[in-house]
N, C-alpha and C positions, 0 to 999 in steps of 0.2 A: 491229553497229549502233552508230554513233557517238552520243555523248551529245547529246541535243537534236535528233536527227534519226532518221527511220526511212524506209527506202526512198527516200532523197533528199528527204524532205519534212520541213519544220520542225515539230517537236512543240510544241504549245501546252499540252498536258496529257497525262499518262500515269499510269495506276494499274492495279490488277488488274481493273477493270471497264470502264474507258473509255479511249479515245484521242481527242485532238483535234489536228488538223493544220491547217496553213495551206496550203490548196489553191491552186496557181497557176492563173491563167487559161489555158484551153486544154487542161486535163487532165480526162478523164472521171472521175467517181466510181467507176463500175463498167462492165463491158462491156455494150453494148446493141446491139440490132439496128438502132436508129435511126442508129448510127454504126459500121457493120460494119467499116469500113476501119481504125478506130483499134486500135492494139495496145498501148496504154499506159493504165493507170488506177490510181486511188488504192488500191482494194481489193487488186488483184493485187500492187502494190508492197509494201503493208504485210504481206500474208499471206506473201510471199516473205521479207521481212526478219524477221518474227517467228516464222515457222514454225508459225503458228496462224491459225485463221479470225478474221475481223472482220466486223461487220455495220454498214453505214451506217444511221443512224437518221433521217436527213432527206436532202433532195436539194439539191445545188447544180448549176446548169447548167454545161455544159462551159466556157463562156466566163466564168463568174463565179469570182472569186477569194475567198479568205477562210476563215473558221472552218468546218471540217467536223468533225462529231462522229460517232464510230463506237463501237460496243459490242464488248466482248471475250467476251461470253457471251450466250446466248439470252434469259435472264431480264432482263438489263439492257436488251437491245434492245427487248424487249416493253414494259417499263416506260416507257422513253423514247419509244417510238413512241406510246404512249397519251398521254403528256404533250404531244407535238407535235400530235397529233390534237385534243386538248382545248383547245389554245391556252394551255397553262400554261408555255410557253417564251417568253422575251423575246428578240426578234431585231431587230437594227438593221443596215441596209445603207447604204452610200454609193453614190450614183448620180449620173451626169452626164446631164442631160436637155436636150432642145432647148427654147429659150425661157425665159421667166421665170414660173414658176408663182406662185400666191399664196404668201405667206410661210409659211403652214401650212394644212393641211387634211386631210380624210379622205374617202375614197370607199368606198362599199359596193356598187358595181356588181357584179351576179352574173356569174360566168364559166362558160363551157362546160367540161366535164370535160377534153376532149382538145384542146389548142391546135394540134395537128397537123392537125386535121380542120376543115371548115367548121362554124361555130357553129350555123347553121340546123339545127334538128331535134334538137340535143343538149339534154339537161336542163341548166338553169342552176343552178349551185351558189353558195351564199352566199360572199362574199369581202369582206374589209375591209382597207384599206391606209391608213396614216396617214403624213404626211410633214411635214417642216420644212425650209425653204430655209436652207442654211448660207452660201452665197456666190453672188452673181450675177456672171457673167463675160461679157466681150465678146471674141471672137476676130476678128482682122483678116482674115477670109476671107469671101467672098461665096458663100452657098449658096442665095440667092433673088435673082431678077433685080431686085427692088425695093429691096434692101438691100446696102450695101457691106460690112457686117460681120455677124457671127452671134452672137446671144445664147444663152448656155447657163447652166445653174445646177447647182451642187453641192447635192445634197439628201440629208438623212438620212431614210431610209425605214424604217418599222416595219410589216411585214406582220402583221396580227392574225389571219390564217388562212393556210393553207398550200397554196393551189391552184398547180398547175403553171404556171410562167411568170407568176405573179400580178403581181409588180411590173412586169414588162415589158408585160403586157397592160393593166393599169390605167393606166399612164402613156401608153400609146398612146391609150386611150380619152379621156384628159384633154387630148389634142393636145400632149403633151410627151414624145414617145418617147425612150427611152434611146439615147444615142449609141453606135454600134457594134453595135446590135441588127439583125442581118441578117434576122430573121424578122418582127419587129414594128416596126422602125424605118424610117428614110428613107435609101435608098442614096446619093443625092448628098451628103447631110449626112455620113454615115459616111465616105465616101471623102474628102471635103474635110478633115474633122477629122483623119483618119488621115494624110493627106499633110502637113498643117500640123505635126502633132506628131511625125511620123516613126514612128508606132506604130498598128497596127490591133488593137483589142480591144473586147470588150463592157465598157463602163464601168459595171460593177456589182461591188461588193465587200461580202462579208459581214463586217462590221467587229466586231460583238459578238454574243455569244450567252450567255444566262444560263439555267441549268437547275437543277432539284433533283436532286442526286446520287441515283441509284437505290439505292445501298447504304448511304450515310451519312445521307441525308435533309437534308444541308446544301446551301445555295445555292452553285452553282459558276459564277462569271463567267469567260467566255472572251473573248479579244480577239486580233485579227490586224490589226496596223497596215497601212494602205494601202501598196502598193509605191511605189517612187520615181517610177514613171511618172505618178502623180497630180500630182506637183509640176511636171510639164511644162505643166500648165494655167495656170501663173502664179498659182495660188491661194495664199492665206495658209496657213501650216501647219495641217494638219487636226487638229481636236480628237480626243483619244483617249477612248474609253470612254463609257459611260452609266451 
């Protein structure tokens, strides 16, 4: 295992209790029946490299890049899982969305438990998401017959709860779907932006994560800078950290 990497993944933090890695877009966190054809995932890579088990303590969608935290023992996994469930973890994501949302806002629209199923008939669970626009963009591509260009926005997103696909579903409900979201987004927009940038991905990045260390009790801030593809948007240099 080379210094600073494990299983081909950049290490953001490593100690006797925790690992944090920079997960690339397109890589599963762990094997799942929802993507039965995939034969590569973070957990398998790390367990092979370390020769020991690891436990992911939160989820990142396959298409999402950024900070992923894993525990190296069951007690740490249990403690961190409780912190995530109780909202004691500070998370900030970078997202590219359609249109120009309000400069800042918060939504608490409840969400169905399983985003893979129709919402009708499912119990609705409390969910809160806060956001702040970082930059407004205009791309010279037509994705609507009435407009010669396309408005997009880079947004700092802070999920205050942890429902599955929460950011993606909340921004869909706000009529500002994430670019590259094949499930909750807009296909023509996704294809046009991918062709313009020469890259297809879900434009969602877990930029910072701050936890209380389960063994030391100290606050541990973690950060994964956005990849170089984000600069293809013609955006100003993206601010680091919170």
